[in-house]
C-alpha positions as YAML, in Angstrom:
chain: A
units: angstrom
residues:
- id: 1
  name: MET
  ca: [28.18, 45.28, 5.89]
- id: 2
  name: THR
  ca: [25.78, 42.71, 4.40]
- id: 3
  name: ARG
  ca: [22.91, 41.98, 6.82]
- id: 4
  name: ILE
  ca: [21.50, 38.47, 6.46]
- id: 5
  name: LEU
  ca: [18.22, 37.02, 7.69]
- id: 6
  name: LEU
  ca: [18.23, 33.22, 7.79]
- id: 7
  name: ALA
  ca: [15.02, 31.18, 7.57]
- id: 8
  name: THR
  ca: [15.47, 27.58, 8.73]
- id: 9
  name: SER
  ca: [14.16, 25.14, 11.32]
- id: 10
  name: THR
  ca: [17.20, 22.88, 10.92]
- id: 11
  name: PRO
  ca: [19.61, 23.35, 13.88]
- id: 12
  name: ASP
  ca: [22.63, 21.99, 12.01]
- id: 13
  name: LEU
  ca: [22.15, 24.42, 9.12]
- id: 14
  name: GLU
  ca: [21.61, 27.33, 11.52]
- id: 15
  name: ASN
  ca: [24.86, 26.42, 13.28]
- id: 16
  name: LEU
  ca: [26.77, 26.22, 9.97]
- id: 17
  name: ILE
  ca: [25.54, 29.65, 8.84]
- id: 18
  name: LYS
  ca: [26.31, 31.22, 12.21]
- id: 19
  name: ARG
  ca: [29.86, 29.87, 12.18]
- id: 20
  name: THR
  ca: [30.34, 30.96, 8.57]
- id: 21
  name: THR
  ca: [29.19, 34.54, 9.17]
- id: 22
  name: LEU
  ca: [31.22, 34.91, 12.35]
- id: 23
  name: GLY
  ca: [34.35, 34.37, 10.29]
- id: 24
  name: ASP
  ca: [33.72, 37.42, 8.07]
- id: 25
  name: ALA
  ca: [33.49, 40.93, 9.48]
- id: 26
  name: SER
  ca: [31.72, 42.20, 6.34]
- id: 27
  name: VAL
  ca: [28.56, 40.15, 6.96]
- id: 28
  name: GLU
  ca: [26.18, 39.94, 9.90]
- id: 29
  name: LEU
  ca: [23.48, 37.39, 10.69]
- id: 30
  name: ILE
  ca: [20.76, 39.63, 12.11]
- id: 31
  name: GLY
  ca: [18.13, 36.99, 12.85]
- id: 32
  name: VAL
  ca: [16.85, 33.44, 12.34]
- id: 33
  name: ALA
  ca: [13.23, 32.80, 11.37]
- id: 34
  name: LYS
  ca: [11.99, 29.32, 12.26]
- id: 35
  name: ASN
  ca: [9.16, 29.20, 9.70]
- id: 36
  name: GLY
  ca: [7.86, 30.97, 6.62]
- id: 37
  name: LYS
  ca: [5.42, 33.21, 8.45]
- id: 38
  name: ASP
  ca: [8.17, 34.47, 10.75]
- id: 39
  name: ALA
  ca: [10.48, 34.98, 7.76]
- id: 40
  name: VAL
  ca: [7.97, 37.30, 6.10]
- id: 41
  name: LYS
  ca: [7.32, 39.20, 9.32]
- id: 42
  name: MET
  ca: [11.01, 39.56, 10.24]
- id: 43
  name: THR
  ca: [11.93, 40.69, 6.72]
- id: 44
  name: GLY
  ca: [9.50, 43.60, 7.02]
- id: 45
  name: LYS
  ca: [10.69, 44.47, 10.54]
- id: 46
  name: LEU
  ca: [14.47, 43.99, 10.30]
- id: 47
  name: LEU
  ca: [14.92, 45.05, 6.63]
- id: 48
  name: PRO
  ca: [17.84, 42.71, 5.88]
- id: 49
  name: ASP
  ca: [19.98, 43.09, 2.76]
- id: 50
  name: ILE
  ca: [19.24, 39.49, 1.84]
- id: 51
  name: VAL
  ca: [17.13, 36.56, 3.08]
- id: 52
  name: ALA
  ca: [18.60, 33.05, 2.96]
- id: 53
  name: VAL
  ca: [15.78, 30.48, 3.03]
- id: 54
  name: GLU
  ca: [16.37, 26.76, 3.47]
- id: 55
  name: LEU
  ca: [14.85, 24.85, 0.57]
- id: 56
  name: ARG
  ca: [12.98, 22.01, 2.20]
- id: 57
  name: ASP
  ca: [9.21, 21.85, 1.53]
- id: 58
  name: ASP
  ca: [6.32, 23.13, -0.57]
- id: 59
  name: GLY
  ca: [5.86, 26.19, 1.64]
- id: 60
  name: THR
  ca: [9.18, 27.66, 0.50]
- id: 61
  name: ALA
  ca: [7.80, 29.17, -2.72]
- id: 62
  name: GLU
  ca: [4.91, 30.78, -0.84]
- id: 63
  name: THR
  ca: [7.37, 32.32, 1.63]
- id: 64
  name: VAL
  ca: [9.39, 33.83, -1.21]
- id: 65
  name: LYS
  ca: [6.24, 35.15, -2.88]
- id: 66
  name: GLU
  ca: [5.01, 36.82, 0.32]
- id: 67
  name: ILE
  ca: [8.39, 38.48, 0.87]
- id: 68
  name: MET
  ca: [8.30, 39.85, -2.68]
- id: 69
  name: ILE
  ca: [4.79, 41.22, -2.10]
- id: 70
  name: THR
  ca: [5.15, 42.69, 1.40]
- id: 71
  name: ALA
  ca: [8.85, 43.62, 1.71]
- id: 72
  name: PRO
  ca: [10.76, 43.06, -1.57]
- id: 73
  name: THR
  ca: [14.24, 41.80, -0.64]
- id: 74
  name: PRO
  ca: [16.80, 39.62, -2.45]
- id: 75
  name: VAL
  ca: [16.16, 35.97, -1.53]
- id: 76
  name: VAL
  ca: [18.42, 32.96, -2.10]
- id: 77
  name: MET
  ca: [17.45, 29.36, -1.48]
- id: 78
  name: VAL
  ca: [19.97, 27.37, 0.55]
- id: 79
  name: ALA
  ca: [20.26, 23.68, -0.33]
- id: 80
  name: TYR
  ca: [21.44, 21.88, 2.79]
- id: 81
  name: ARG
  ca: [20.84, 18.27, 1.78]
- id: 82
  name: ASP
  ca: [20.69, 16.35, -1.51]
- id: 83
  name: GLY
  ca: [18.50, 18.34, -3.86]
- id: 84
  name: SER
  ca: [17.36, 15.51, -6.14]
- id: 85
  name: HIS
  ca: [13.87, 15.41, -4.61]
- id: 86
  name: LEU
  ca: [13.61, 19.20, -4.22]
- id: 87
  name: GLY
  ca: [14.01, 20.23, -7.85]
- id: 88
  name: ALA
  ca: [10.34, 21.03, -8.47]
- id: 89
  name: MET
  ca: [10.19, 23.03, -5.22]
- id: 90
  name: ALA
  ca: [13.30, 24.95, -6.27]
- id: 91
  name: SER
  ca: [11.70, 25.73, -9.62]
- id: 92
  name: ARG
  ca: [8.57, 27.11, -7.93]
- id: 93
  name: ALA
  ca: [10.65, 29.19, -5.53]
- id: 94
  name: LEU
  ca: [12.67, 30.65, -8.41]
- id: 95
  name: ASP
  ca: [9.45, 31.43, -10.28]
- id: 96
  name: SER
  ca: [8.21, 33.20, -7.16]
- id: 97
  name: GLY
  ca: [11.20, 35.56, -7.15]
- id: 98
  name: ALA
  ca: [14.13, 33.79, -5.49]
- id: 99
  name: LEU
  ca: [17.40, 34.72, -7.19]
- id: 100
  name: ALA
  ca: [19.30, 31.45, -6.97]
- id: 101
  name: VAL
  ca: [19.72, 28.08, -5.27]
- id: 102
  name: ILE
  ca: [23.09, 27.88, -3.55]
- id: 103
  name: PRO
  ca: [24.71, 25.06, -1.57]
- id: 104
  name: ALA
  ca: [25.11, 25.53, 2.17]
- id: 105
  name: PRO
  ca: [28.60, 25.78, 3.66]
- id: 106
  name: THR
  ca: [30.05, 22.38, 4.54]
- id: 107
  name: ALA
  ca: [32.16, 21.09, 7.39]
- id: 108
  name: SER
  ca: [34.78, 18.40, 7.67]
- id: 109
  name: GLY
  ca: [34.62, 17.15, 11.22]
- id: 110
  name: THR
  ca: [34.55, 20.23, 13.41]
- id: 111
  name: SER
  ca: [36.11, 22.55, 10.83]
- id: 112
  name: LEU
  ca: [34.36, 24.50, 8.10]
- id: 113
  name: GLU
  ca: [35.59, 23.85, 4.56]
- id: 114
  name: LYS
  ca: [37.09, 27.17, 3.52]
- id: 115
  name: ALA
  ca: [36.38, 26.90, -0.21]
- id: 116
  name: ALA
  ca: [32.69, 26.14, 0.37]
- id: 117
  name: MET
  ca: [32.46, 28.90, 3.00]
- id: 118
  name: ASP
  ca: [34.07, 31.45, 0.66]
- id: 119
  name: ARG
  ca: [31.73, 30.51, -2.20]
- id: 120
  name: PHE
  ca: [28.70, 30.84, 0.04]
- id: 121
  name: LEU
  ca: [29.71, 34.26, 1.38]
- id: 122
  name: SER
  ca: [30.75, 35.68, -1.99]
- id: 123
  name: THR
  ca: [27.43, 34.61, -3.52]
- id: 124
  name: ILE
  ca: [25.46, 36.07, -0.61]
- id: 125
  name: LYS
  ca: [27.27, 39.41, -0.94]
- id: 126
  name: ALA
  ca: [26.74, 39.54, -4.70]
- id: 127
  name: MET
  ca: [23.05, 38.60, -4.49]
- id: 128
  name: ALA
  ca: [22.45, 41.23, -1.81]
- id: 129
  name: GLN
  ca: [23.29, 43.90, -4.41]
- id: 130
  name: VAL
  ca: [20.61, 42.77, -6.86]
- id: 131
  name: LYS
  ca: [17.65, 45.09, -7.26]
- id: 132
  name: VAL
  ca: [14.39, 43.18, -6.90]
- id: 133
  name: VAL
  ca: [10.95, 44.21, -8.05]
- id: 134
  name: ARG
  ca: [7.82, 44.18, -5.91]
- id: 135
  name: GLN
  ca: [5.29, 41.58, -6.92]
- id: 136
  name: TRP
  ca: [1.54, 42.08, -6.68]
- id: 137
  name: ARG
  ca: [-1.18, 39.65, -5.72]
- id: 138
  name: LYS
  ca: [-2.95, 38.17, -8.70]
- id: 139
  name: LYS
  ca: [-6.27, 39.70, -9.64]
- id: 140
  name: GLY
  ca: [-9.43, 37.94, -10.71]
- id: 141
  name: ARG
  ca: [-9.92, 35.57, -13.61]
- id: 142
  name: GLY
  ca: [-10.95, 38.34, -15.96]
- id: 143
  name: ASP
  ca: [-7.49, 39.90, -15.87]
- id: 144
  name: HIS
  ca: [-4.89, 38.66, -18.30]
- id: 145
  name: GLN
  ca: [-1.49, 39.64, -19.56]
- id: 146
  name: ARG
  ca: [-1.17, 41.59, -22.76]
- id: 147
  name: LYS
  ca: [0.10, 39.46, -25.63]
- id: 148
  name: GLU
  ca: [2.73, 40.97, -27.88]
- id: 149
  name: THR
  ca: [1.83, 41.39, -31.53]
- id: 150
  name: PRO
  ca: [3.64, 38.71, -33.55]
- id: 151
  name: GLN
  ca: [6.52, 40.13, -35.53]
- id: 152
  name: PRO
  ca: [6.88, 39.53, -39.26]
- id: 153
  name: ALA
  ca: [8.88, 36.49, -40.33]
- id: 154
  name: ALA
  ca: [12.55, 36.94, -41.05]
- id: 155
  name: ASN
  ca: [14.12, 35.89, -44.33]
- id: 156
  name: THR
  ca: [16.90, 33.86, -42.67]
- id: 157
  name: GLN
  ca: [15.85, 30.31, -41.82]
- id: 158
  name: LEU
  ca: [17.15, 29.40, -38.38]
- id: 159
  name: ALA
  ca: [17.29, 25.72, -37.48]
- id: 160
  name: ILE
  ca: [18.37, 25.62, -33.82]
- id: 161
  name: VAL
  ca: [18.10, 27.79, -30.70]
- id: 162
  name: GLY
  ca: [20.64, 27.90, -27.87]
- id: 163
  name: ILE
  ca: [19.88, 29.70, -24.59]
- id: 164
  name: ALA
  ca: [22.24, 30.46, -21.69]
- id: 165
  name: ALA
  ca: [21.22, 31.89, -18.32]
- id: 166
  name: SER
  ca: [22.39, 32.11, -14.73]
- id: 167
  name: THR
  ca: [20.95, 34.17, -11.85]
- id: 168
  name: GLY
  ca: [17.26, 34.82, -12.49]
- id: 169
  name: GLY
  ca: [17.33, 32.39, -15.42]
- id: 170
  name: PRO
  ca: [14.67, 29.81, -14.50]
- id: 171
  name: ALA
  ca: [11.90, 32.41, -14.33]
- id: 172
  name: ALA
  ca: [13.15, 34.13, -17.50]
- id: 173
  name: ILE
  ca: [13.33, 30.81, -19.37]
- id: 174
  name: ARG
  ca: [9.78, 29.92, -18.31]
- id: 175
  name: SER
  ca: [8.56, 33.35, -19.44]
- id: 176
  name: ILE
  ca: [9.99, 32.75, -22.92]
- id: 177
  name: LEU
  ca: [9.05, 29.09, -23.37]
- id: 178
  name: LYS
  ca: [5.42, 29.55, -22.32]
- id: 179
  name: ASP
  ca: [4.89, 31.86, -25.30]
- id: 180
  name: LEU
  ca: [6.26, 29.40, -27.86]
- id: 181
  name: SER
  ca: [3.79, 27.08, -29.60]
- id: 182
  name: ALA
  ca: [3.81, 23.30, -29.41]
- id: 183
  name: ASP
  ca: [4.68, 23.13, -33.12]
- id: 184
  name: PHE
  ca: [7.79, 25.27, -32.71]
- id: 185
  name: PRO
  ca: [9.93, 24.29, -35.71]
- id: 186
  name: ALA
  ca: [13.37, 23.89, -34.10]
- id: 187
  name: PRO
  ca: [15.04, 22.20, -31.12]
- id: 188
  name: ILE
  ca: [15.99, 24.42, -28.17]
- id: 189
  name: LEU
  ca: [19.12, 23.71, -26.10]
- id: 190
  name: ILE
  ca: [19.51, 25.41, -22.71]
- id: 191
  name: VAL
  ca: [22.38, 25.90, -20.28]
- id: 192
  name: GLN
  ca: [21.15, 27.10, -16.88]
- id: 193
  name: HIS
  ca: [23.65, 27.58, -14.06]
- id: 194
  name: ILE
  ca: [22.08, 26.04, -10.96]
- id: 195
  name: SER
  ca: [23.22, 24.01, -7.95]
- id: 196
  name: ASN
  ca: [23.66, 20.29, -8.59]
- id: 197
  name: GLY
  ca: [20.60, 18.15, -8.04]
- id: 198
  name: PHE
  ca: [17.94, 20.63, -9.17]
- id: 199
  name: ILE
  ca: [17.92, 20.63, -12.97]
- id: 200
  name: GLU
  ca: [15.73, 17.50, -13.23]
- id: 201
  name: GLY
  ca: [13.07, 19.21, -11.12]
- id: 202
  name: VAL
  ca: [13.27, 22.39, -13.20]
- id: 203
  name: ALA
  ca: [12.81, 20.33, -16.38]
- id: 204
  name: ALA
  ca: [9.84, 18.41, -14.93]
- id: 205
  name: SER
  ca: [8.16, 21.60, -13.75]
- id: 206
  name: LEU
  ca: [8.54, 23.24, -17.17]
- id: 207
  name: ASP
  ca: [7.39, 20.12, -19.02]
- id: 208
  name: ALA
  ca: [4.20, 20.02, -16.96]
- id: 209
  name: THR
  ca: [3.26, 23.65, -17.54]
- id: 210
  name: ILE
  ca: [4.22, 24.66, -21.11]
- id: 211
  name: ALA
  ca: [3.26, 23.42, -24.58]
- id: 212
  name: LEU
  ca: [6.74, 22.31, -25.60]
- id: 213
  name: ARG
  ca: [8.32, 19.06, -24.46]
- id: 214
  name: VAL
  ca: [11.07, 19.73, -21.88]
- id: 215
  name: LYS
  ca: [13.69, 17.24, -20.71]
- id: 216
  name: VAL
  ca: [17.26, 16.91, -19.51]
- id: 217
  name: GLY
  ca: [19.40, 16.03, -22.52]
- id: 218
  name: ALA
  ca: [21.19, 12.69, -23.05]
- id: 219
  name: ASN
  ca: [24.24, 12.07, -25.21]
- id: 220
  name: GLY
  ca: [23.41, 10.84, -28.71]
- id: 221
  name: GLU
  ca: [19.74, 11.74, -28.45]
- id: 222
  name: ARG
  ca: [18.15, 12.82, -31.75]
- id: 223
  name: LEU
  ca: [17.35, 16.52, -32.04]
- id: 224
  name: ARG
  ca: [13.64, 17.10, -32.54]
- id: 225
  name: PRO
  ca: [11.63, 20.26, -33.27]
- id: 226
  name: GLY
  ca: [9.46, 21.53, -30.43]
- id: 227
  name: THR
  ca: [11.67, 19.89, -27.80]
- id: 228
  name: VAL
  ca: [13.69, 21.69, -25.14]
- id: 229
  name: TYR
  ca: [16.90, 20.02, -23.89]
- id: 230
  name: LEU
  ca: [18.45, 21.20, -20.61]
- id: 231
  name: ALA
  ca: [22.12, 20.58, -19.84]
- id: 232
  name: PRO
  ca: [22.53, 17.99, -17.04]
- id: 233
  name: ASP
  ca: [24.61, 18.63, -13.92]
- id: 234
  name: GLY
  ca: [28.36, 18.65, -14.47]
- id: 235
  name: HIS
  ca: [28.28, 18.08, -18.24]
- id: 236
  name: GLN
  ca: [28.74, 20.22, -21.32]
- id: 237
  name: LEU
  ca: [25.81, 20.42, -23.73]
- id: 238
  name: GLY
  ca: [26.17, 20.80, -27.49]
- id: 239
  name: VAL
  ca: [25.43, 19.02, -30.76]
- id: 240
  name: SER
  ca: [27.05, 16.20, -32.70]
- id: 241
  name: GLY
  ca: [26.57, 17.13, -36.34]
- id: 242
  name: ARG
  ca: [23.14, 18.47, -37.23]
- id: 243
  name: SER
  ca: [21.00, 15.66, -35.87]
- id: 244
  name: ARG
  ca: [22.26, 14.51, -32.46]
- id: 245
  name: LEU
  ca: [22.74, 15.93, -28.98]
- id: 246
  name: ARG
  ca: [26.22, 15.95, -27.47]
- id: 247
  name: VAL
  ca: [26.42, 15.64, -23.68]
- id: 248
  name: VAL
  ca: [29.98, 15.13, -22.47]
- id: 249
  name: ASP
  ca: [32.12, 15.31, -19.34]
- id: 250
  name: GLU
  ca: [34.62, 17.81, -20.72]
- id: 251
  name: ASP
  ca: [36.60, 20.54, -18.98]
- id: 252
  name: PRO
  ca: [34.85, 23.67, -17.66]
- id: 253
  name: ILE
  ca: [35.07, 26.81, -19.79]
- id: 254
  name: GLN
  ca: [36.02, 29.85, -17.69]
- id: 255
  name: GLY
  ca: [34.88, 27.86, -14.65]
- id: 256
  name: PHE
  ca: [31.49, 26.78, -16.04]
- id: 257
  name: LYS
  ca: [30.27, 23.25, -16.67]
- id: 258
  name: PRO
  ca: [27.76, 23.35, -18.27]
- id: 259
  name: SER
  ca: [28.85, 26.43, -20.18]
- id: 260
  name: GLY
  ca: [26.95, 28.77, -22.46]
- id: 261
  name: SER
  ca: [30.13, 29.32, -24.45]
- id: 262
  name: TYR
  ca: [30.48, 25.58, -25.09]
- id: 263
  name: LEU
  ca: [26.85, 25.40, -26.25]
- id: 264
  name: PHE
  ca: [27.05, 28.42, -28.57]
- id: 265
  name: GLY
  ca: [30.38, 27.34, -30.07]
- id: 266
  name: SER
  ca: [29.04, 23.85, -30.73]
- id: 267
  name: ILE
  ca: [25.87, 24.93, -32.54]
- id: 268
  name: ALA
  ca: [27.85, 27.53, -34.52]
- id: 269
  name: ARG
  ca: [30.17, 24.84, -35.90]
- id: 270
  name: ALA
  ca: [27.30, 22.56, -36.89]
- id: 271
  name: PHE
  ca: [24.62, 25.00, -38.02]
- id: 272
  name: GLY
  ca: [26.54, 28.14, -39.02]
- id: 273
  name: ASP
  ca: [24.21, 30.97, -40.07]
- id: 274
  name: GLU
  ca: [21.16, 28.86, -39.17]
- id: 275
  name: SER
  ca: [22.00, 29.29, -35.43]
- id: 276
  name: LEU
  ca: [20.12, 31.51, -32.98]
- id: 277
  name: ALA
  ca: [21.62, 32.23, -29.55]
- id: 278
  name: VAL
  ca: [19.83, 33.89, -26.64]
- id: 279
  name: ILE
  ca: [21.83, 35.25, -23.69]
- id: 280
  name: LEU
  ca: [19.75, 35.91, -20.58]
- id: 281
  name: THR
  ca: [20.11, 37.33, -17.09]
- id: 282
  name: GLY
  ca: [23.09, 36.16, -15.06]
- id: 283
  name: MET
  ca: [26.30, 37.07, -13.28]
- id: 284
  name: GLY
  ca: [29.65, 36.95, -15.05]
- id: 285
  name: GLU
  ca: [30.59, 36.59, -18.71]
- id: 286
  name: ASP
  ca: [29.69, 33.00, -19.62]
- id: 287
  name: GLY
  ca: [28.51, 32.75, -23.21]
- id: 288
  name: THR
  ca: [30.52, 35.60, -24.69]
- id: 289
  name: GLU
  ca: [33.39, 33.48, -26.05]
- id: 290
  name: GLY
  ca: [31.01, 31.04, -27.71]
- id: 291
  name: LEU
  ca: [29.08, 33.92, -29.24]
- id: 292
  name: ARG
  ca: [32.24, 35.04, -31.04]
- id: 293
  name: ALA
  ca: [32.24, 31.83, -33.06]
- id: 294
  name: LEU
  ca: [28.52, 32.06, -33.69]
- id: 295
  name: HIS
  ca: [28.83, 35.70, -34.80]
- id: 296
  name: VAL
  ca: [31.60, 34.82, -37.26]
- id: 297
  name: ALA
  ca: [29.48, 31.96, -38.62]
- id: 298
  name: GLY
  ca: [26.65, 34.39, -39.37]
- id: 299
  name: GLY
  ca: [24.19, 33.27, -36.68]
- id: 300
  name: LYS
  ca: [21.84, 35.64, -34.87]
- id: 301
  name: VAL
  ca: [22.08, 36.69, -31.20]
- id: 302
  name: ILE
  ca: [19.41, 38.05, -28.85]
- id: 303
  name: ALA
  ca: [20.37, 39.56, -25.48]
- id: 304
  name: GLN
  ca: [17.99, 40.39, -22.63]
- id: 305
  name: ASP
  ca: [17.98, 44.09, -21.81]
- id: 306
  name: GLU
  ca: [19.22, 45.57, -18.54]
- id: 307
  name: GLU
  ca: [15.85, 46.67, -17.19]
- id: 308
  name: SER
  ca: [14.29, 43.20, -17.34]
- id: 309
  name: SER
  ca: [17.43, 41.31, -16.20]
- id: 310
  name: VAL
  ca: [17.83, 40.30, -12.58]
- id: 311
  name: VAL
  ca: [21.59, 40.57, -13.10]
- id: 312
  name: PHE
  ca: [22.86, 42.23, -16.28]
- id: 313
  name: GLY
  ca: [26.31, 40.58, -16.30]
- id: 314
  name: MET
  ca: [26.07, 37.96, -19.07]
- id: 315
  name: PRO
  ca: [23.99, 40.04, -21.51]
- id: 316
  name: LYS
  ca: [26.12, 43.13, -20.86]
- id: 317
  name: SER
  ca: [29.32, 41.20, -21.63]
- id: 318
  name: ALA
  ca: [27.94, 39.98, -24.97]
- id: 319
  name: ILE
  ca: [26.59, 43.42, -25.90]
- id: 320
  name: SER
  ca: [29.86, 45.16, -24.98]
- id: 321
  name: ALA
  ca: [31.76, 42.70, -27.19]
- id: 322
  name: GLY
  ca: [29.64, 43.72, -30.18]
- id: 323
  name: LEU
  ca: [28.20, 40.25, -30.67]
- id: 324
  name: VAL
  ca: [24.46, 40.96, -30.29]
- id: 325
  name: ASP
  ca: [21.90, 41.60, -33.05]
- id: 326
  name: PHE
  ca: [18.87, 42.34, -30.86]
- id: 327
  name: VAL
  ca: [18.68, 43.74, -27.29]
- id: 328
  name: LEU
  ca: [15.14, 43.10, -26.05]
- id: 329
  name: PRO
  ca: [13.06, 43.18, -22.87]
- id: 330
  name: LEU
  ca: [12.17, 39.71, -21.63]
- id: 331
  name: ASP
  ca: [8.54, 39.97, -22.76]
- id: 332
  name: ASP
  ca: [9.60, 40.54, -26.38]
- id: 333
  name: ILE
  ca: [12.11, 37.70, -26.71]
- id: 334
  name: ALA
  ca: [9.65, 34.87, -27.45]
- id: 335
  name: GLY
  ca: [8.10, 36.90, -30.27]
- id: 336
  name: LYS
  ca: [11.49, 37.58, -31.83]
- id: 337
  name: ILE
  ca: [12.48, 33.89, -31.56]
- id: 338
  name: THR
  ca: [9.21, 32.93, -33.28]
- id: 339
  name: ALA
  ca: [9.78, 35.47, -36.04]
- id: 340
  name: LEU
  ca: [13.36, 34.36, -36.68]
- id: 341
  name: THR
  ca: [12.51, 30.65, -36.79]
- id: 342
  name: SER
  ca: [9.18, 30.87, -38.61]
- id: 343
  name: GLY
  ca: [10.72, 29.76, -41.89]
- id: 344
  name: THR
  ca: [12.66, 26.80, -40.45]
- id: 345
  name: ARG
  ca: [12.30, 23.56, -42.37]
- id: 346
  name: GLU
  ca: [11.73, 20.47, -40.26]
- id: 347
  name: ARG
  ca: [14.52, 17.96, -40.73]
...
């Protein structure tokens, strides 16, 4: 039995979730918190398996952070309405410890749409199994994080970096990008699985807080060093030759669009042994098929280790397939990327 605490002040969303959970004997809605303060208090008292928080205002991230400090519990953000104006809020909530942004169940007239209901419940059940880590309140200004010692430069000159992530990815991606310098010598292409409508906000939030330039990619755009390109909603991201971005409305790969496998396969064909792929935290096996092509082409692959992954599915799949050169904790990945690309020639 998966016990769910819902945090929302929207009656229509509360009704949808209640109807959805009543249709499945393996889940139970144990309470509804009407605001963030109540959500934190009820999480500590009721000890749910998962907290579903409506994504709607700037207080959402603070609610997630307080839950992770006082009663660490898996949290998912539920997008009830169009998320185009909530992207930055979603990014802050994910940075605070939320596992994912998922769409709310939908109804057609008086009937729930079964496919949307099934997706919602299956995601809730899967996220409830994720082990979360307690966060601590930040200390004074004098405290700072330990910086990793830069690693020696590698002989191989790598000219492009591709990154794929799913559950837990936005926070992991931020952790890596913040430790890369503004003069990073290669373009970085990223596929992040996230609900439609939120990737623009994630890009804007990253662009405002790290040294690199971050944007959502556009088809035909010139690849530039020190620039991060995120895959847009519902499109595959890759490269056209060695100088242009390729953003196309092509078929999903193993159900994913954008797909890490599409990205890795594309850069492998264009850049061969000058390719670097990074596979991060996430459910499922997306990325593995594309890494086969990159591995054959002689490119390098970094996988996030199990201990630092929110969900070890995607990295585990790549590692089990024998396609990974380095298995590293999240804090060490930026240093390895810097070392591997330090000899890259600007084009």
